[in-house]
BALUMSE-429089 format. One record per residue (C-alpha): residue in three letters; residue number from 1; x, y, z. Coordinates in steps of 0.02 Angstrom, whole numbers, padded with zeros to 5 digits. Layout:
N
<rec r="ala" k="NUM" x="X" y="Y" z="Z"/>
...
END
This chain:
409
<rec r="met" k="1" x="-03499" y="-02158" z="-04749"/>
<rec r="glu" k="2" x="-03444" y="-02019" z="-04632"/>
<rec r="gln" k="3" x="-03259" y="-01978" z="-04633"/>
<rec r="val" k="4" x="-03166" y="-02013" z="-04472"/>
<rec r="ser" k="5" x="-02987" y="-02004" z="-04415"/>
<rec r="ala" k="6" x="-02882" y="-02162" z="-04413"/>
<rec r="gln" k="7" x="-02767" y="-02093" z="-04278"/>
<rec r="arg" k="8" x="-02766" y="-02193" z="-04118"/>
<rec r="leu" k="9" x="-02847" y="-02094" z="-03977"/>
<rec r="thr" k="10" x="-02754" y="-02082" z="-03814"/>
<rec r="ser" k="11" x="-02841" y="-01940" z="-03723"/>
<rec r="leu" k="12" x="-02984" y="-01965" z="-03603"/>
<rec r="asp" k="13" x="-03066" y="-01814" z="-03685"/>
<rec r="glu" k="14" x="-03088" y="-01903" z="-03851"/>
<rec r="glu" k="15" x="-03218" y="-02024" z="-03912"/>
<rec r="pro" k="16" x="-03173" y="-02203" z="-03961"/>
<rec r="pro" k="17" x="-03101" y="-02217" z="-04137"/>
<rec r="leu" k="18" x="-03218" y="-02269" z="-04276"/>
<rec r="thr" k="19" x="-03082" y="-02348" z="-04380"/>
<rec r="asn" k="20" x="-03043" y="-02517" z="-04452"/>
<rec r="gln" k="21" x="-02859" y="-02486" z="-04417"/>
<rec r="glu" k="22" x="-02884" y="-02540" z="-04236"/>
<rec r="val" k="23" x="-02911" y="-02724" z="-04205"/>
<rec r="gly" k="24" x="-02942" y="-02794" z="-04032"/>
<rec r="ile" k="25" x="-02977" y="-02976" z="-03994"/>
<rec r="thr" k="26" x="-03132" y="-02980" z="-03887"/>
<rec r="phe" k="27" x="-03183" y="-03163" z="-03895"/>
<rec r="pro" k="28" x="-03069" y="-03311" z="-03859"/>
<rec r="pro" k="29" x="-03038" y="-03426" z="-04008"/>
<rec r="ser" k="30" x="-03146" y="-03563" z="-03930"/>
<rec r="asp" k="31" x="-03296" y="-03446" z="-03921"/>
<rec r="ile" k="32" x="-03269" y="-03389" z="-04100"/>
<rec r="lys" k="33" x="-03267" y="-03568" z="-04161"/>
<rec r="arg" k="34" x="-03433" y="-03606" z="-04077"/>
<rec r="ser" k="35" x="-03519" y="-03464" z="-04173"/>
<rec r="glu" k="36" x="-03441" y="-03507" z="-04341"/>
<rec r="lys" k="37" x="-03605" y="-03570" z="-04416"/>
<rec r="ser" k="38" x="-03710" y="-03427" z="-04352"/>
<rec r="arg" k="39" x="-03817" y="-03309" z="-04456"/>
<rec r="ser" k="40" x="-03685" y="-03174" z="-04425"/>
<rec r="thr" k="41" x="-03549" y="-03285" z="-04498"/>
<rec r="leu" k="42" x="-03648" y="-03316" z="-04657"/>
<rec r="phe" k="43" x="-03682" y="-03129" z="-04670"/>
<rec r="arg" k="44" x="-03498" y="-03087" z="-04647"/>
<rec r="lys" k="45" x="-03441" y="-03211" z="-04778"/>
<rec r="lys" k="46" x="-03568" y="-03146" z="-04904"/>
<rec r="phe" k="47" x="-03550" y="-02958" z="-04880"/>
<rec r="phe" k="48" x="-03376" y="-02942" z="-04803"/>
<rec r="pro" k="49" x="-03279" y="-03087" z="-04881"/>
<rec r="asn" k="50" x="-03110" y="-03006" z="-04849"/>
<rec r="thr" k="51" x="-03147" y="-02967" z="-04667"/>
<rec r="thr" k="52" x="-03067" y="-03082" z="-04540"/>
<rec r="leu" k="53" x="-03161" y="-03149" z="-04390"/>
<rec r="thr" k="54" x="-03046" y="-03047" z="-04279"/>
<rec r="gln" k="55" x="-03094" y="-02888" z="-04370"/>
<rec r="trp" k="56" x="-03279" y="-02931" z="-04365"/>
<rec r="asn" k="57" x="-03268" y="-02956" z="-04178"/>
<rec r="asp" k="58" x="-03186" y="-02787" z="-04149"/>
<rec r="trp" k="59" x="-03309" y="-02654" z="-04094"/>
<rec r="his" k="60" x="-03213" y="-02514" z="-04181"/>
<rec r="trp" k="61" x="-03229" y="-02608" z="-04345"/>
<rec r="gln" k="62" x="-03416" y="-02625" z="-04317"/>
<rec r="leu" k="63" x="-03435" y="-02439" z="-04282"/>
<rec r="phe" k="64" x="-03331" y="-02390" z="-04433"/>
<rec r="his" k="65" x="-03437" y="-02498" z="-04548"/>
<rec r="arg" k="66" x="-03608" y="-02441" z="-04487"/>
<rec r="ile" k="67" x="-03742" y="-02429" z="-04621"/>
<rec r="thr" k="68" x="-03807" y="-02250" z="-04618"/>
<rec r="thr" k="69" x="-03877" y="-02210" z="-04791"/>
<rec r="leu" k="70" x="-04004" y="-02277" z="-04915"/>
<rec r="glu" k="71" x="-03864" y="-02308" z="-05041"/>
<rec r="gln" k="72" x="-03771" y="-02418" z="-04917"/>
<rec r="leu" k="73" x="-03931" y="-02510" z="-04870"/>
<rec r="tyr" k="74" x="-03957" y="-02563" z="-05051"/>
<rec r="thr" k="75" x="-03801" y="-02669" z="-05034"/>
<rec r="tyr" k="76" x="-03889" y="-02784" z="-04912"/>
<rec r="leu" k="77" x="-04076" y="-02780" z="-04950"/>
<rec r="ser" k="78" x="-04211" y="-02706" z="-05060"/>
<rec r="pro" k="79" x="-04296" y="-02568" z="-04961"/>
<rec r="thr" k="80" x="-04486" y="-02565" z="-04959"/>
<rec r="ala" k="81" x="-04574" y="-02413" z="-05031"/>
<rec r="glu" k="82" x="-04604" y="-02350" z="-04854"/>
<rec r="glu" k="83" x="-04420" y="-02371" z="-04807"/>
<rec r="lys" k="84" x="-04358" y="-02290" z="-04967"/>
<rec r="ala" k="85" x="-04476" y="-02142" z="-04946"/>
<rec r="ala" k="86" x="-04413" y="-02116" z="-04770"/>
<rec r="leu" k="87" x="-04228" y="-02126" z="-04813"/>
<rec r="asp" k="88" x="-04250" y="-02016" z="-04966"/>
<rec r="arg" k="89" x="-04304" y="-01871" z="-04856"/>
<rec r="lys" k="90" x="-04165" y="-01743" z="-04854"/>
<rec r="glu" k="91" x="-04231" y="-01652" z="-04702"/>
<rec r="trp" k="92" x="-04235" y="-01809" z="-04594"/>
<rec r="met" k="93" x="-04175" y="-01757" z="-04422"/>
<rec r="phe" k="94" x="-04167" y="-01923" z="-04329"/>
<rec r="pro" k="95" x="-04018" y="-02020" z="-04400"/>
<rec r="phe" k="96" x="-04020" y="-02196" z="-04467"/>
<rec r="ser" k="97" x="-03879" y="-02310" z="-04411"/>
<rec r="val" k="98" x="-03859" y="-02497" z="-04391"/>
<rec r="thr" k="99" x="-03703" y="-02601" z="-04360"/>
<rec r="pro" k="100" x="-03661" y="-02742" z="-04481"/>
<rec r="tyr" k="101" x="-03678" y="-02862" z="-04334"/>
<rec r="tyr" k="102" x="-03856" y="-02809" z="-04294"/>
<rec r="leu" k="103" x="-03905" y="-02807" z="-04477"/>
<rec r="ser" k="104" x="-03842" y="-02986" z="-04487"/>
<rec r="leu" k="105" x="-03978" y="-03038" z="-04363"/>
<rec r="ile" k="106" x="-04115" y="-02977" z="-04481"/>
<rec r="asp" k="107" x="-04197" y="-03085" z="-04614"/>
<rec r="leu" k="108" x="-04151" y="-02975" z="-04762"/>
<rec r="asn" k="109" x="-04286" y="-03050" z="-04871"/>
<rec r="asp" k="110" x="-04427" y="-03017" z="-04748"/>
<rec r="pro" k="111" x="-04495" y="-02838" z="-04744"/>
<rec r="phe" k="112" x="-04592" y="-02885" z="-04587"/>
<rec r="asp" k="113" x="-04441" y="-02948" z="-04491"/>
<rec r="pro" k="114" x="-04465" y="-02882" z="-04313"/>
<rec r="leu" k="115" x="-04289" y="-02814" z="-04292"/>
<rec r="arg" k="116" x="-04295" y="-02731" z="-04463"/>
<rec r="lys" k="117" x="-04449" y="-02634" z="-04410"/>
<rec r="thr" k="118" x="-04358" y="-02563" z="-04259"/>
<rec r="val" k="119" x="-04203" y="-02494" z="-04345"/>
<rec r="ile" k="120" x="-04244" y="-02453" z="-04528"/>
<rec r="pro" k="121" x="-04348" y="-02293" z="-04547"/>
<rec r="gln" k="122" x="-04523" y="-02297" z="-04619"/>
<rec r="ile" k="123" x="-04616" y="-02149" z="-04690"/>
<rec r="ala" k="124" x="-04746" y="-02171" z="-04552"/>
<rec r="glu" k="125" x="-04622" y="-02080" z="-04440"/>
<rec r="asn" k="126" x="-04673" y="-01923" z="-04535"/>
<rec r="thr" k="127" x="-04853" y="-01933" z="-04473"/>
<rec r="val" k="128" x="-04891" y="-01835" z="-04314"/>
<rec r="ser" k="129" x="-05037" y="-01909" z="-04216"/>
<rec r="pro" k="130" x="-05139" y="-01830" z="-04075"/>
<rec r="gly" k="131" x="-05051" y="-01831" z="-03908"/>
<rec r="glu" k="132" x="-04877" y="-01850" z="-03980"/>
<rec r="ala" k="133" x="-04735" y="-01733" z="-03936"/>
<rec r="val" k="134" x="-04550" y="-01710" z="-03970"/>
<rec r="asp" k="135" x="-04518" y="-01720" z="-03783"/>
<rec r="pro" k="136" x="-04666" y="-01823" z="-03722"/>
<rec r="leu" k="137" x="-04597" y="-01853" z="-03547"/>
<rec r="gly" k="138" x="-04565" y="-01669" z="-03514"/>
<rec r="glu" k="139" x="-04381" y="-01701" z="-03479"/>
<rec r="asp" k="140" x="-04329" y="-01528" z="-03539"/>
<rec r="his" k="141" x="-04436" y="-01453" z="-03399"/>
<rec r="thr" k="142" x="-04343" y="-01552" z="-03265"/>
<rec r="thr" k="143" x="-04167" y="-01518" z="-03329"/>
<rec r="pro" k="144" x="-04079" y="-01403" z="-03205"/>
<rec r="val" k="145" x="-03915" y="-01409" z="-03301"/>
<rec r="ala" k="146" x="-03877" y="-01472" z="-03476"/>
<rec r="gly" k="147" x="-03875" y="-01660" z="-03489"/>
<rec r="leu" k="148" x="-03955" y="-01696" z="-03320"/>
<rec r="val" k="149" x="-04138" y="-01738" z="-03286"/>
<rec r="his" k="150" x="-04194" y="-01723" z="-03105"/>
<rec r="arg" k="151" x="-04373" y="-01785" z="-03100"/>
<rec r="tyr" k="152" x="-04377" y="-01895" z="-02944"/>
<rec r="pro" k="153" x="-04321" y="-01831" z="-02773"/>
<rec r="asp" k="154" x="-04174" y="-01949" z="-02744"/>
<rec r="arg" k="155" x="-04112" y="-01991" z="-02919"/>
<rec r="val" k="156" x="-04055" y="-01909" z="-03080"/>
<rec r="leu" k="157" x="-04035" y="-01960" z="-03261"/>
<rec r="phe" k="158" x="-03862" y="-01917" z="-03327"/>
<rec r="leu" k="159" x="-03861" y="-01902" z="-03517"/>
<rec r="ala" k="160" x="-03677" y="-01939" z="-03548"/>
<rec r="thr" k="161" x="-03677" y="-01947" z="-03738"/>
<rec r="ser" k="162" x="-03792" y="-01921" z="-03887"/>
<rec r="phe" k="163" x="-03714" y="-02063" z="-03987"/>
<rec r="cys" k="164" x="-03784" y="-02238" z="-04015"/>
<rec r="ser" k="165" x="-03713" y="-02372" z="-04128"/>
<rec r="val" k="166" x="-03891" y="-02417" z="-04182"/>
<rec r="tyr" k="167" x="-04037" y="-02295" z="-04176"/>
<rec r="cys" k="168" x="-04204" y="-02370" z="-04124"/>
<rec r="arg" k="169" x="-04343" y="-02288" z="-04223"/>
<rec r="tyr" k="170" x="-04455" y="-02268" z="-04070"/>
<rec r="cys" k="171" x="-04322" y="-02179" z="-03965"/>
<rec r="thr" k="172" x="-04391" y="-02063" z="-03833"/>
<rec r="arg" k="173" x="-04239" y="-01950" z="-03851"/>
<rec r="ser" k="174" x="-04233" y="-01940" z="-04040"/>
<rec r="arg" k="175" x="-04229" y="-01750" z="-04017"/>
<rec r="leu" k="176" x="-04059" y="-01765" z="-03933"/>
<rec r="val" k="177" x="-03965" y="-01911" z="-04008"/>
<rec r="gly" k="178" x="-03862" y="-01921" z="-04166"/>
<rec r="gly" k="179" x="-03700" y="-01829" z="-04133"/>
<rec r="his" k="180" x="-03529" y="-01904" z="-04104"/>
<rec r="thr" k="181" x="-03394" y="-01773" z="-04110"/>
<rec r="glu" k="182" x="-03472" y="-01640" z="-03998"/>
<rec r="ala" k="183" x="-03375" y="-01589" z="-03843"/>
<rec r="leu" k="184" x="-03458" y="-01659" z="-03687"/>
<rec r="glu" k="185" x="-03337" y="-01599" z="-03553"/>
<rec r="glu" k="186" x="-03432" y="-01441" z="-03509"/>
<rec r="his" k="187" x="-03600" y="-01521" z="-03478"/>
<rec r="trp" k="188" x="-03519" y="-01667" z="-03387"/>
<rec r="glu" k="189" x="-03435" y="-01550" z="-03263"/>
<rec r="his" k="190" x="-03591" y="-01446" z="-03234"/>
<rec r="ala" k="191" x="-03692" y="-01604" z="-03208"/>
<rec r="leu" k="192" x="-03564" y="-01676" z="-03087"/>
<rec r="asp" k="193" x="-03559" y="-01513" z="-02990"/>
<rec r="tyr" k="194" x="-03749" y="-01515" z="-02978"/>
<rec r="ile" k="195" x="-03750" y="-01694" z="-02911"/>
<rec r="ala" k="196" x="-03613" y="-01653" z="-02786"/>
<rec r="gly" k="197" x="-03711" y="-01502" z="-02726"/>
<rec r="his" k="198" x="-03874" y="-01597" z="-02697"/>
<rec r="ser" k="199" x="-03856" y="-01720" z="-02554"/>
<rec r="glu" k="200" x="-04030" y="-01792" z="-02584"/>
<rec r="ile" k="201" x="-03967" y="-01877" z="-02742"/>
<rec r="arg" k="202" x="-03920" y="-02056" z="-02699"/>
<rec r="asp" k="203" x="-03949" y="-02139" z="-02869"/>
<rec r="val" k="204" x="-03876" y="-02089" z="-03037"/>
<rec r="ile" k="205" x="-03934" y="-02171" z="-03200"/>
<rec r="ile" k="206" x="-03807" y="-02146" z="-03340"/>
<rec r="ser" k="207" x="-03893" y="-02148" z="-03509"/>
<rec r="gly" k="208" x="-03891" y="-02050" z="-03671"/>
<rec r="gly" k="209" x="-03868" y="-02103" z="-03813"/>
<rec r="asp" k="210" x="-03778" y="-02260" z="-03760"/>
<rec r="pro" k="211" x="-03643" y="-02233" z="-03628"/>
<rec r="leu" k="212" x="-03556" y="-02398" z="-03667"/>
<rec r="thr" k="213" x="-03504" y="-02324" z="-03835"/>
<rec r="leu" k="214" x="-03389" y="-02206" z="-03738"/>
<rec r="ser" k="215" x="-03206" y="-02250" z="-03729"/>
<rec r="asp" k="216" x="-03145" y="-02349" z="-03579"/>
<rec r="gly" k="217" x="-03051" y="-02196" z="-03517"/>
<rec r="arg" k="218" x="-03199" y="-02078" z="-03526"/>
<rec r="leu" k="219" x="-03317" y="-02202" z="-03447"/>
<rec r="gly" k="220" x="-03193" y="-02237" z="-03308"/>
<rec r="tyr" k="221" x="-03172" y="-02051" z="-03278"/>
<rec r="leu" k="222" x="-03360" y="-02025" z="-03261"/>
<rec r="leu" k="223" x="-03384" y="-02175" z="-03146"/>
<rec r="gly" k="224" x="-03235" y="-02120" z="-03042"/>
<rec r="arg" k="225" x="-03302" y="-01945" z="-03019"/>
<rec r="leu" k="226" x="-03471" y="-02012" z="-02964"/>
<rec r="lys" k="227" x="-03387" y="-02134" z="-02845"/>
<rec r="lys" k="228" x="-03305" y="-01988" z="-02755"/>
<rec r="ile" k="229" x="-03472" y="-01906" z="-02715"/>
<rec r="ser" k="230" x="-03511" y="-01975" z="-02542"/>
<rec r="his" k="231" x="-03701" y="-01966" z="-02550"/>
<rec r="val" k="232" x="-03711" y="-02061" z="-02716"/>
<rec r="gln" k="233" x="-03749" y="-02239" z="-02661"/>
<rec r="met" k="234" x="-03803" y="-02315" z="-02825"/>
<rec r="val" k="235" x="-03748" y="-02297" z="-03007"/>
<rec r="arg" k="236" x="-03843" y="-02374" z="-03151"/>
<rec r="ile" k="237" x="-03804" y="-02381" z="-03336"/>
<rec r="gly" k="238" x="-03936" y="-02396" z="-03472"/>
<rec r="thr" k="239" x="-03874" y="-02477" z="-03632"/>
<rec r="lys" k="240" x="-03919" y="-02582" z="-03783"/>
<rec r="val" k="241" x="-03739" y="-02624" z="-03825"/>
<rec r="pro" k="242" x="-03744" y="-02809" z="-03774"/>
<rec r="phe" k="243" x="-03876" y="-02839" z="-03908"/>
<rec r="val" k="244" x="-03823" y="-02718" z="-04046"/>
<rec r="leu" k="245" x="-03634" y="-02710" z="-04021"/>
<rec r="pro" k="246" x="-03586" y="-02857" z="-03907"/>
<rec r="gln" k="247" x="-03405" y="-02843" z="-03967"/>
<rec r="arg" k="248" x="-03392" y="-02689" z="-03855"/>
<rec r="ile" k="249" x="-03396" y="-02796" z="-03697"/>
<rec r="thr" k="250" x="-03208" y="-02821" z="-03697"/>
<rec r="pro" k="251" x="-03094" y="-02877" z="-03554"/>
<rec r="ala" k="252" x="-03031" y="-02698" z="-03542"/>
<rec r="leu" k="253" x="-03208" y="-02630" z="-03521"/>
<rec r="ile" k="254" x="-03249" y="-02764" z="-03393"/>
<rec r="lys" k="255" x="-03095" y="-02711" z="-03294"/>
<rec r="val" k="256" x="-03158" y="-02531" z="-03290"/>
<rec r="leu" k="257" x="-03333" y="-02581" z="-03237"/>
<rec r="lys" k="258" x="-03272" y="-02699" z="-03101"/>
<rec r="thr" k="259" x="-03172" y="-02557" z="-03024"/>
<rec r="tyr" k="260" x="-03330" y="-02461" z="-02984"/>
<rec r="arg" k="261" x="-03443" y="-02595" z="-02912"/>
<rec r="pro" k="262" x="-03577" y="-02601" z="-02850"/>
<rec r="leu" k="263" x="-03641" y="-02561" z="-03023"/>
<rec r="tyr" k="264" x="-03809" y="-02595" z="-03104"/>
<rec r="ile" k="265" x="-03839" y="-02609" z="-03291"/>
<rec r="asn" k="266" x="-04010" y="-02609" z="-03373"/>
<rec r="ile" k="267" x="-04003" y="-02682" z="-03548"/>
<rec r="his" k="268" x="-04127" y="-02631" z="-03681"/>
<rec r="ala" k="269" x="-04194" y="-02796" z="-03750"/>
<rec r="thr" k="270" x="-04324" y="-02798" z="-03888"/>
<rec r="his" k="271" x="-04350" y="-02971" z="-03962"/>
<rec r="pro" k="272" x="-04287" y="-03151" z="-03944"/>
<rec r="asn" k="273" x="-04203" y="-03136" z="-04115"/>
<rec r="glu" k="274" x="-04073" y="-03024" z="-04033"/>
<rec r="phe" k="275" x="-03998" y="-03175" z="-03946"/>
<rec r="ser" k="276" x="-03840" y="-03245" z="-04024"/>
<rec r="glu" k="277" x="-03683" y="-03325" z="-03958"/>
<rec r="ala" k="278" x="-03602" y="-03153" z="-03955"/>
<rec r="ser" k="279" x="-03743" y="-03070" z="-03856"/>
<rec r="arg" k="280" x="-03748" y="-03215" z="-03733"/>
<rec r="gln" k="281" x="-03561" y="-03198" z="-03706"/>
<rec r="ala" k="282" x="-03578" y="-03011" z="-03679"/>
<rec r="cys" k="283" x="-03713" y="-03030" z="-03546"/>
<rec r="asn" k="284" x="-03622" y="-03172" z="-03459"/>
<rec r="arg" k="285" x="-03460" y="-03073" z="-03454"/>
<rec r="leu" k="286" x="-03550" y="-02930" z="-03367"/>
<rec r="ala" k="287" x="-03635" y="-03048" z="-03245"/>
<rec r="asp" k="288" x="-03472" y="-03140" z="-03210"/>
<rec r="ala" k="289" x="-03396" y="-02972" z="-03164"/>
<rec r="gly" k="290" x="-03522" y="-02954" z="-03023"/>
<rec r="ile" k="291" x="-03629" y="-02823" z="-03110"/>
<rec r="val" k="292" x="-03815" y="-02834" z="-03073"/>
<rec r="leu" k="293" x="-03910" y="-02846" z="-03238"/>
<rec r="gly" k="294" x="-04090" y="-02801" z="-03275"/>
<rec r="ser" k="295" x="-04184" y="-02770" z="-03437"/>
<rec r="gln" k="296" x="-04298" y="-02638" z="-03509"/>
<rec r="thr" k="297" x="-04413" y="-02679" z="-03654"/>
<rec r="val" k="298" x="-04529" y="-02568" z="-03754"/>
<rec r="leu" k="299" x="-04695" y="-02645" z="-03809"/>
<rec r="leu" k="300" x="-04703" y="-02623" z="-03998"/>
<rec r="lys" k="301" x="-04845" y="-02663" z="-04117"/>
<rec r="gly" k="302" x="-04799" y="-02796" z="-04244"/>
<rec r="val" k="303" x="-04631" y="-02826" z="-04161"/>
<rec r="asn" k="304" x="-04653" y="-02905" z="-03989"/>
<rec r="asp" k="305" x="-04838" y="-02881" z="-03945"/>
<rec r="ser" k="306" x="-04882" y="-03061" z="-03908"/>
<rec r="val" k="307" x="-04878" y="-03170" z="-03754"/>
<rec r="ala" k="308" x="-04771" y="-03301" z="-03842"/>
<rec r="thr" k="309" x="-04640" y="-03175" z="-03900"/>
<rec r="met" k="310" x="-04628" y="-03086" z="-03733"/>
<rec r="thr" k="311" x="-04619" y="-03248" z="-03633"/>
<rec r="asn" k="312" x="-04482" y="-03313" z="-03747"/>
<rec r="leu" k="313" x="-04385" y="-03150" z="-03729"/>
<rec r="phe" k="314" x="-04397" y="-03147" z="-03539"/>
<rec r="his" k="315" x="-04350" y="-03330" z="-03524"/>
<rec r="lys" k="316" x="-04197" y="-03303" z="-03633"/>
<rec r="leu" k="317" x="-04145" y="-03152" z="-03530"/>
<rec r="leu" k="318" x="-04147" y="-03257" z="-03372"/>
<rec r="thr" k="319" x="-04030" y="-03385" z="-03452"/>
<rec r="val" k="320" x="-03897" y="-03250" z="-03463"/>
<rec r="arg" k="321" x="-03934" y="-03184" z="-03288"/>
<rec r="val" k="322" x="-04031" y="-03030" z="-03343"/>
<rec r="arg" k="323" x="-04185" y="-03001" z="-03236"/>
<rec r="pro" k="324" x="-04334" y="-02929" z="-03334"/>
<rec r="tyr" k="325" x="-04365" y="-02762" z="-03250"/>
<rec r="tyr" k="326" x="-04477" y="-02646" z="-03352"/>
<rec r="leu" k="327" x="-04596" y="-02672" z="-03496"/>
<rec r="phe" k="328" x="-04632" y="-02496" z="-03559"/>
<rec r="gln" k="329" x="-04785" y="-02440" z="-03652"/>
<rec r="cys" k="330" x="-04713" y="-02352" z="-03805"/>
<rec r="asp" k="331" x="-04695" y="-02166" z="-03769"/>
<rec r="pro" k="332" x="-04797" y="-02049" z="-03881"/>
<rec r="ile" k="333" x="-04643" y="-01979" z="-03967"/>
<rec r="thr" k="334" x="-04681" y="-01886" z="-04128"/>
<rec r="gly" k="335" x="-04709" y="-02009" z="-04271"/>
<rec r="ser" k="336" x="-04727" y="-02165" z="-04163"/>
<rec r="ala" k="337" x="-04911" y="-02211" z="-04187"/>
<rec r="his" k="338" x="-04868" y="-02360" z="-04297"/>
<rec r="phe" k="339" x="-04770" y="-02433" z="-04150"/>
<rec r="arg" k="340" x="-04895" y="-02406" z="-04011"/>
<rec r="thr" k="341" x="-05015" y="-02538" z="-03949"/>
<rec r="thr" k="342" x="-05165" y="-02504" z="-03839"/>
<rec r="ile" k="343" x="-05145" y="-02513" z="-03650"/>
<rec r="glu" k="344" x="-05269" y="-02657" z="-03650"/>
<rec r="ala" k="345" x="-05154" y="-02754" z="-03766"/>
<rec r="gly" k="346" x="-05015" y="-02732" z="-03639"/>
<rec r="lys" k="347" x="-05128" y="-02792" z="-03499"/>
<rec r="glu" k="348" x="-05172" y="-02946" z="-03600"/>
<rec r="ile" k="349" x="-04989" y="-02988" z="-03619"/>
<rec r="met" k="350" x="-04962" y="-02969" z="-03432"/>
<rec r="arg" k="351" x="-05113" y="-03081" z="-03399"/>
<rec r="gly" k="352" x="-05037" y="-03211" z="-03513"/>
<rec r="ile" k="353" x="-04869" y="-03206" z="-03424"/>
<rec r="arg" k="354" x="-04905" y="-03183" z="-03239"/>
<rec r="gly" k="355" x="-04940" y="-03350" z="-03155"/>
<rec r="phe" k="356" x="-04894" y="-03450" z="-03311"/>
<rec r="thr" k="357" x="-04708" y="-03432" z="-03282"/>
<rec r="ser" k="358" x="-04589" y="-03393" z="-03139"/>
<rec r="gly" k="359" x="-04603" y="-03226" z="-03055"/>
<rec r="phe" k="360" x="-04423" y="-03185" z="-03102"/>
<rec r="ala" k="361" x="-04480" y="-03181" z="-03284"/>
<rec r="val" k="362" x="-04618" y="-03053" z="-03253"/>
<rec r="pro" k="363" x="-04569" y="-02869" z="-03271"/>
<rec r="tyr" k="364" x="-04665" y="-02716" z="-03215"/>
<rec r="tyr" k="365" x="-04778" y="-02652" z="-03354"/>
<rec r="val" k="366" x="-04769" y="-02463" z="-03342"/>
<rec r="val" k="367" x="-04822" y="-02304" z="-03428"/>
<rec r="asp" k="368" x="-04697" y="-02162" z="-03416"/>
<rec r="thr" k="369" x="-04828" y="-02028" z="-03400"/>
<rec r="pro" k="370" x="-04828" y="-01887" z="-03529"/>
<rec r="gly" k="371" x="-04781" y="-01719" z="-03457"/>
<rec r="gly" k="372" x="-04656" y="-01785" z="-03332"/>
<rec r="gly" k="373" x="-04763" y="-01873" z="-03203"/>
<rec r="gly" k="374" x="-04647" y="-02022" z="-03193"/>
<rec r="lys" k="375" x="-04676" y="-02208" z="-03212"/>
<rec r="val" k="376" x="-04844" y="-02280" z="-03164"/>
<rec r="pro" k="377" x="-04869" y="-02470" z="-03154"/>
<rec r="ile" k="378" x="-05015" y="-02542" z="-03253"/>
<rec r="leu" k="379" x="-05091" y="-02705" z="-03191"/>
<rec r="pro" k="380" x="-05234" y="-02816" z="-03248"/>
<rec r="glu" k="381" x="-05385" y="-02810" z="-03132"/>
<rec r="tyr" k="382" x="-05341" y="-02938" z="-02997"/>
<rec r="glu" k="383" x="-05438" y="-02852" z="-02856"/>
<rec r="val" k="384" x="-05623" y="-02886" z="-02887"/>
<rec r="ser" k="385" x="-05702" y="-02812" z="-02730"/>
<rec r="his" k="386" x="-05664" y="-02767" z="-02550"/>
<rec r="asp" k="387" x="-05804" y="-02770" z="-02420"/>
<rec r="glu" k="388" x="-05839" y="-02826" z="-02242"/>
<rec r="lys" k="389" x="-05809" y="-03007" z="-02291"/>
<rec r="gly" k="390" x="-05634" y="-02973" z="-02353"/>
<rec r="leu" k="391" x="-05539" y="-02947" z="-02512"/>
<rec r="cys" k="392" x="-05599" y="-03042" z="-02667"/>
<rec r="leu" k="393" x="-05457" y="-03080" z="-02787"/>
<rec r="arg" k="394" x="-05449" y="-03153" z="-02962"/>
<rec r="asn" k="395" x="-05299" y="-03266" z="-02992"/>
<rec r="tyr" k="396" x="-05205" y="-03298" z="-03154"/>
<rec r="glu" k="397" x="-05331" y="-03434" z="-03203"/>
<rec r="gly" k="398" x="-05478" y="-03317" z="-03180"/>
<rec r="lys" k="399" x="-05537" y="-03404" z="-03021"/>
<rec r="leu" k="400" x="-05599" y="-03302" z="-02873"/>
<rec r="phe" k="401" x="-05529" y="-03314" z="-02696"/>
<rec r="thr" k="402" x="-05565" y="-03218" z="-02536"/>
<rec r="tyr" k="403" x="-05433" y="-03154" z="-02418"/>
<rec r="pro" k="404" x="-05501" y="-03118" z="-02241"/>
<rec r="asp" k="405" x="-05457" y="-02935" z="-02230"/>
<rec r="glu" k="406" x="-05573" y="-02844" z="-02110"/>
<rec r="arg" k="407" x="-05629" y="-02680" z="-02179"/>
<rec r="his" k="408" x="-05705" y="-02543" z="-02072"/>
<rec r="leu" k="409" x="-05837" y="-02457" z="-02175"/>
END
């Protein structure tokens, strides 16, 4: 376990403490009681018998007790040969980290558990396949200042931190993430100056790493600086915190976020098994605060690549007021071939969803084009032909219909 200071942090320039000395009550007693028989509760009682519920529900405690090594992992499960081979590699660059909470959602006896596949390394990550790249989206070529990607005319991606509480093994930015103690002030200020100096920028997406792992003070500072830039009309945050570290969605954080509305948050959702009482509470707290919530999901082979799984996921998201927004084809990051489905598989899933459930539950299926071309929507073939008689369309049942659209040939 990495060594961290137990001193309480008071400066906006410092990261949140990773210490079990700090305990904050994030869930009311009534909510805690409702989740008492959950999988997480059984996990806590087995592996952390001396940990109180209040400690378990403190996000600093969760960060301090992250599982980051093979030796620690043995405490909870027996790694497969592929997992052990991956974690035995001394030169491994992309870190392994999972919170006790998220590990508690995994069936520890099932090597094929979908969530397990997404967070525990496999030796397949060491295989480089054709078309893969360390920076497949060409972000480094559209980075005018450190930590800022300016690919589209009116919006920028602000990489606020390189730290995540849990590292997804298919991460597009695995080349960048993993640090925690690095100073970020310099690149923040250069990025903010760039945004202020480019009046065409109306939309800022704060990502990383996971920006909701920043302290309340640092996050409030960043949002406040962006709020003062007159031409910035829209601020979005990309995060997976509500599903991997829901304890982070505290009343204090909600107070900060509410201050800077309108605010949009896109939550990285992977599988229905991520839903628990804690994650539902986290999403509902954000929605209750007037924050507009959407989701982003990556299509992953052997994890969520079925109509039933995706439909279940999108339906559950809607119950906590999260609108499914993007379904991403897995980016060709180096060592990701074992995660990638074919494009046709993605189309089949979209065929199985569109028309068979409400439109609110249907995201855009997109490919973020390699080389930096941006997102391109991928659709099943609904337009059959277009001639002097009109437009022939195939509906979700496979039936053909003609729309009287005159076409001048």
